C-alpha positions in Angstrom: -0.2 -5.0 7.0 -1.3 -4.4 10.8 0.4 -7.5 12.3 -0.1 -8.5 16.0 3.5 -9.6 16.7 6.9 -9.3 18.0 9.8 -9.3 15.8 13.3 -10.3 16.2 16.2 -9.3 13.8 18.8 -12.2 13.8 22.1 -10.9 12.7 24.6 -13.5 11.4 26.5 -13.7 14.9 24.1 -12.2 17.3 20.7 -12.7 18.7 19.3 -9.5 19.5 16.7 -9.2 22.3 13.1 -9.7 21.6 11.4 -6.2 20.9 7.6 -5.8 20.9 6.2 -4.6 17.7 3.6 -1.8 18.2 1.9 -2.3 15.1 -2.0 -2.3 15.4 -4.0 -5.3 15.1 -6.7 -5.6 12.5 -10.0 -4.5 14.0 -12.5 -6.3 11.7 -13.9 -8.1 14.8 -14.2 -4.7 16.9 -16.7 -1.9 16.8 -15.1 1.5 15.2 -14.7 3.2 18.7 -13.2 0.1 20.2 -9.4 -0.2 20.7 -7.0 -2.8 22.2 -4.7 -1.8 25.0 -1.6 -2.0 22.6 -3.1 0.2 19.8 -1.4 3.4 18.9 -3.8 6.2 19.1 -3.6 9.7 17.5 -5.4 11.1 20.6 -2.3 10.0 22.6 0.3 11.8 20.5 1.1 15.3 19.6 1.5 15.0 15.8 0.9 18.4 13.7 -2.0 18.1 11.2 -5.1 19.7 9.7 -8.3 18.0 9.6 -10.0 17.3 6.1 -13.4 15.8 6.0 -14.0 12.7 4.0 -16.0 13.1 0.8 -17.6 9.7 1.3 -17.0 6.6 3.5 -18.3 3.4 2.0 -20.7 1.1 3.8 -18.8 -0.8 6.6 -18.3 -4.5 6.1 -16.0 -5.7 9.0 -16.3 -9.2 8.1 -14.4 -8.8 4.8 -11.4 -7.1 6.1 -10.9 -4.3 3.4 -7.5 -3.7 2.9 -6.1 -1.7 -0.3 -8.1 0.3 -2.9 -7.4 1.1 -6.6 -9.5 3.0 -9.3 -9.9 3.2 -13.0 -12.1 4.9 -15.6 -14.7 2.9 -17.5 -16.4 4.7 -20.2 -15.5 8.1 -18.5 -17.0 6.9 -15.2 -14.7 6.5 -12.0 -14.8 3.0 -10.6 -13.2 1.9 -7.3 -11.9 -1.6 -6.2 -10.6 -2.9 -3.1 -9.3 -6.2 -1.8 -11.4 -8.1 1.0 -8.7 -10.4 2.7 -11.2 -12.1 4.9 -13.7 -13.0 2.1 -11.0 -13.8 -0.4 -12.7 -11.4 -2.9 -12.5 -7.8 -4.7 -15.1 -5.4 -3.8 -16.3 -2.8 -6.6 -17.7 0.4 -5.7 -18.7 3.5 -7.5 -15.6 5.6 -7.4 -17.6 9.0 -7.0 -20.3 8.0 -4.5 -18.8 4.8 -2.7 -22.0 3.0 -3.4 -21.1 -0.8 -3.5 -21.8 -2.4 -6.9 -20.6 -6.1 -6.9 -18.3 -8.7 -5.6 -15.6 -10.5 -7.7 -13.6 -13.5 -6.8 -13.9 -16.0 -3.9 -11.6 -18.5 -2.3 -9.6 -20.9 -4.1 -6.4 -21.4 -6.3 -7.7 -21.3 -9.9 -7.5 -18.3 -12.0 -10.1 -16.0 -10.9 -10.1 -17.2 -7.4 -8.2 -15.5 -4.5 -6.6 -16.4 -1.2 -6.0 -13.4 1.1 -5.7 -10.6 -1.5 -3.8 -7.7 -0.3 -2.0 -5.2 -2.5 -3.7 -3.9 -5.7 -3.0 -1.5 -8.7 -4.6 -0.7 -11.9 -2.8 0.7 -15.2 -4.1 2.0 -18.4 -7.7 1.6 -17.2 -7.5 -1.8 -18.5 -5.7 -4.0 -16.4 -5.7 -5.0 -12.5 -2.8 -6.7 -10.8 -3.8 -8.3 -7.2 -1.3 -9.8 -4.7 -2.4 -12.9 -3.1 -0.5 -13.5 0.2 -1.7 -17.0 0.8 -1.7 -18.0 -2.7 1.9 -16.7 -3.0 1.2 -14.9 -6.4 0.2 -12.0 -8.4 -2.9 -12.2 -10.6 -3.6 -10.1 -13.7 -7.3 -9.2 -14.7 -8.6 -7.5 -17.7 -11.1 -4.6 -16.8 -13.8 -4.0 -16.6 -15.3 -7.4 -16.8 -12.4 -8.8 -14.4 -11.5 -11.6 -16.9 -8.4 -13.3 -15.3 -5.4 -13.4 -17.6 -2.4 -14.7 -15.9 -1.1 -15.7 -12.4 2.6 -15.8 -11.6 5.3 -15.7 -8.9 4.2 -19.0 -7.1 7.7 -20.4 -7.5 9.6 -17.6 -5.9 7.2 -15.4 -3.6 6.9 -16.6 0.0 4.6 -14.0 1.8 3.7 -11.2 -0.8 1.9 -8.1 0.3 2.4 -5.1 -1.9 3.1 -4.0 -5.5 3.9 -1.1 -8.0 3.1 -1.5 -11.6 4.5 0.6 -14.5 4.4 0.4 -18.2 7.5 -0.8 -19.9 8.0 -1.4 -23.6 4.9 -3.3 -25.0 4.1 -4.5 -21.6 4.6 -3.9 -17.7 7.0 -4.3 -15.0 5.6 -5.4 -11.6 7.6 -4.9 -8.5 6.3 -7.0 -5.5 7.3 -6.8 -1.7 7.9 -10.1 0.0 7.6 -10.0 3.8 9.2 -13.7 4.2 10.3 -14.4 8.0 12.8 -16.8 9.6 9.9 -18.8 11.3 8.5 -18.2 14.7 9.7 -17.9 18.2 8.4 -19.9 21.3 5.6 -17.4 21.4 4.4 -17.9 18.0 5.7 -14.4 16.8 7.4 -13.8 13.5 11.2 -13.8 13.5 12.8 -11.2 11.1 15.7 -12.9 9.1 19.3 -11.7 9.5 20.3 -8.8 7.5 22.2 -10.9 5.0 18.8 -12.7 4.1 17.0 -9.4 3.4 18.2 -9.1 -0.2 15.2 -10.6 -1.7 12.6 -8.2 -0.1 11.4 -7.1 -3.4 10.8 -9.3 -6.7 10.8 -7.8 -10.3 8.5 -9.4 -12.9 8.2 -8.4 -16.6 4.7 -9.1 -18.0 4.6 -9.2 -21.8 2.2 -10.3 -24.5 2.5 -13.9 -25.7 0.3 -14.7 -28.7 -3.3 -13.9 -27.8 -2.2 -13.9 -24.0 0.2 -12.8 -21.5 3.3 -14.2 -19.9 5.5 -13.2 -16.9 9.2 -13.6 -16.5 11.0 -13.4 -13.1 13.5 -10.5 -13.6 15.2 -10.9 -10.3 15.0 -9.6 -6.8 16.7 -6.8 -4.6 16.9 -5.6 -1.1 19.5 -3.7 0.8 21.2 -5.7 3.4 22.9 -2.8 5.4 21.6 -1.8 9.0 20.6 1.5 7.3 19.0 0.6 4.2 17.4 -3.0 4.9 13.7 -3.3 4.9 12.8 -5.6 7.9 9.0 -5.6 7.5 7.9 -4.5 4.0 4.5 -4.1 2.2 3.9 -0.7 0.4 6.1 0.6 -2.2 5.6 3.3 -5.1 7.7 4.8 -7.9 8.4 7.9 -9.6 10.0 7.4 -13.1 10.4 11.2 -13.7 12.9 11.3 -10.6 14.2 7.7 -10.7 13.1 7.0 -7.4 11.3 4.3 -5.6 9.9 4.7 -2.0 9.4 1.7 0.3 7.6 1.7 3.6 9.7 0.1 6.6 7.0 -0.9 9.0 9.4 -2.2 11.6 8.6 0.1 14.6 11.5 -1.2 16.7 14.1 -0.2 13.8 12.2 3.2 13.2 9.1 3.1 10.8 9.6 5.5 8.0 9.9 5.6 4.1 13.2 4.7 2.6 14.5 5.8 -0.8 15.6 3.3 -3.3 16.4 4.1 -7.1 14.3 2.1 -9.7 17.1 -0.5 -10.1 16.6 -1.3 -6.4 19.7 0.4 -4.8 19.2 2.1 -1.4 20.2 5.7 -2.1 21.1 6.3 1.7 18.2 8.7 2.5 15.0 8.2 4.5 11.8 10.1 4.5 9.4 10.8 7.4 11.9 10.0 10.2 10.5 13.0 12.2 7.0 12.6 11.3 6.0 9.0 11.7 4.7 7.9 15.2 2.6 4.9 14.5 3.5 2.9 11.5 4.3 3.8 7.8 2.0 2.1 5.5 0.2 3.1 2.1 2.0 5.5 -0.2 0.7 7.3 -3.2 2.0 10.2 -5.6 0.4 13.3 -6.8 2.4 14.0 -9.9 2.2 17.7 -11.5 3.3 18.4 -15.1 6.2 20.5 -14.2 7.8 17.4 -12.2 6.6 18.8 -9.0 4.0 17.2 -6.7 3.6 15.4 -3.5 4.0 12.0 -2.0 0.9 11.2 0.4 1.9 8.4 2.9 -0.3 7.0 5.7 0.9 6.9 9.4 -1.4 4.1 10.6 -3.0 5.2 14.1 -5.8 3.0 15.1 -8.4 5.8 15.8 -7.4 8.4 13.1 -4.8 7.7 10.4 -2.5 10.8 9.6 -1.4 11.4 6.1 2.0 12.8 5.7 2.9 15.0 2.4 6.2 15.0 1.1 7.5 17.3 -1.6 7.8 15.1 -4.7 11.3 16.5 -5.8 13.0 17.4 -2.4 11.1 14.9 -0.1 10.8 17.6 2.4 7.9 17.3 4.8 4.9 19.5 3.1 2.3 19.2 6.1 0.1 16.4 7.4 -3.9 15.9 7.5 -6.3 13.5 9.1 -9.8 12.9 8.2 -12.8 13.2 10.6 -13.2 9.6 11.0 -10.7 7.5 8.7 -8.4 5.3 10.7 -6.1 2.2 10.8 -5.5 2.8 7.0 -3.3 0.1 5.1 -3.5 0.7 1.3 -4.0 4.1 -0.4 -4.6 5.2 -3.9 -4.6 8.5 -5.5 -6.3 9.3 -8.9 -5.4 12.7 -10.2 -7.8 12.7 -13.1 -10.7 15.1 -12.7 -14.3 14.4 -13.2 -17.6 16.3 -12.4 -17.5 15.0 -8.9 -13.7 15.4 -8.1 -12.4 17.9 -10.6 -8.9 18.0 -9.2 -8.7 14.3 -8.4 -9.4 12.0 -5.5 -7.3 10.3 -2.8 -8.8 6.8 -1.5 -7.7 5.1 1.8 -8.9 2.0 3.7 -10.7 2.8 6.7 -10.8 0.5 9.8 -10.4 -2.6 7.8 -14.1 -2.1 6.9 -14.4 0.2 4.0 -12.9 2.9 1.8 -12.7 6.7 2.6 -12.4 9.4 -0.3 -10.9 12.7 0.0 -11.3 15.5 -2.6 -7.9 16.7 -3.6 -9.2 20.3 -3.5 -10.1 19.8 0.1 -6.6 18.6 0.9 -5.0 21.3 -1.0 -6.9 24.0 0.3 -6.3 22.7 4.1 -2.5 22.4 3.4 -2.3 25.6 1.4 -0.8 23.7 -1.5 -0.2 25.5 -4.8 -1.9 24.5 -8.0 -0.8 21.2 -9.7 -1.3 20.9 -13.4 -1.6 17.4 -14.4 0.7 15.8 -16.9 
């Protein structure tokens, strides 16, 4: 999300003092080795980690402001797509080499057009869901042609950012984060709403067939309103059906950036993840799921110079180690494709890089560096 901001939480009866937000600004207009004075840099913090070299980094296009990646298999070939916030488009790459193939979309409100696309997810190698912050909606596309099928959420979403999609019945369930704020202060900085108003931080949609097309039904919203479980600044979320778990990133540094554990019904379960590991800002979340119910959550800690990726045990949520790339920094969205091919036999982990492109990590390299056990895929 990388806002340049200050945030205030406004309880019902008390105005808390203004707390500066240490989230890093976007660097689309900066060189990769240039940082602002308020950036949080890994080189200034003692965060235990190993270094894993990137398999590739796509060509830098800073004018596009690349945010979040996702992948799918097309005739057995791995493809990669990323949202480009500044150009209101989707960028398509070869998923094994990072070579840029084409651009989809463009600014506008019609189906197939985009306004500030952010979160993205693929499912069943057939469909793509994209969150549009400035159109306040989610769009559904058919792959591989990127045929627009449906747009939904305009009547309820106010500032959507991230999403998680799962199969449900004959269709899909889509959970969307909504970072609505309570206006701005005198300095033009966003103000976080009072706790009681954070009960709609996430909205649930059911997407089903309707004749020859698709339809979406608003299935309600959720969000904890307690001091411990509320999400002040939301974006990334990801679920694990086998464990009945939904992890959501709390980006509010003043509260304590970390992951919070909800169940799939949207109830806070009272446990936080990564409180002892995060130093910059919790961002993208992905899951490496093994056939035996084990595996690892992989989540980014958004240092501006080099992102640290924390791994947590899938079942226990215990910290399992951390790694950073040689160059990958300021990561927003991430995506993990556990399926093997000739280039990545044990899967590949993608991460946005400096708002300019996407980096790829071979899972074999991650597992070797962190001494992870073998993971049989479901």
